[in-house]
C-alpha angles and dihedrals in degrees: 000000000000140000127209120187120200119189130189135157094282108023146038112207121196116194116198119199111203136179092008094156091051092048091050089052090051092050092048090049090051091049091049090050091059096039112112108221106132125061123184117209117199115196103204122243123349142170112020088002106076095174117207120000116225139181116327088012092292109170125223092225091065094048095048093049092049092049092046093053093048092046091048092053090050093051093049093045099043103031104023091227127147113256123203122188124207086213132005099186141032098292134128113251118184117234093244089053091054093056091043090056091052093048094046092056091041092236115199095203129028118198119183114195122209139166102206135196133192125213091194092053108029093168094057113121138173144070130277141177121222131205119209104255138112106287117251100188132061091241092052092048090049092050094050092046091051094051095043089055086085087083088075089066094056114111096205119059103238112192104238117196115260100226099212134133111331096009090053091052093050092047091050091051091050092050092046091059089068097028098107091052091046092049091050093050093044093050091048092051093048093045093051093044089055090059093057106027119073094198122099118293104232094180135224118317141174129236139160102248116171090230 
């Protein structure tokens, strides 16, 4: 595609540039791969699964849907990104279906929104951001177990992967490949929430959610 000749007292160097067009396409493809343009928002619970029940019988599924829709509009307006919702109304969506939606649209970021409660600790308050990873603390394990209970409401028996032994190791390696980016995003979310929410900052945690 191009030739550059360099001459000095002892040598003549001829540099040949080949397949430039193909290399440019490869670089552009790589850039596109890492370009964040699609965000998947997952309002927790829905339909026959109300989630946590709050004051005046307020249901978690209504709160998460409202937050997701408002957040989606802000992302589209301020960032010009494409927003995909795992549900846009009060319907029950299985956990496997939520991840399938995200994978089918090739989502770059997946954010699941919840408004939790804890029967064991009714006085617990605050906000927290979770990374997808096997939980290391009792509270994280409890949170994941509580959210994954939704599977019991599914009418069709979807075969969820039993993350044990070798499969757990492979899954952990896959998650670790994007862990730094996930940690950065989670910390940014938590830090900015703390500027606007007066409730207790419970920090960034890790748990093994199915989504």
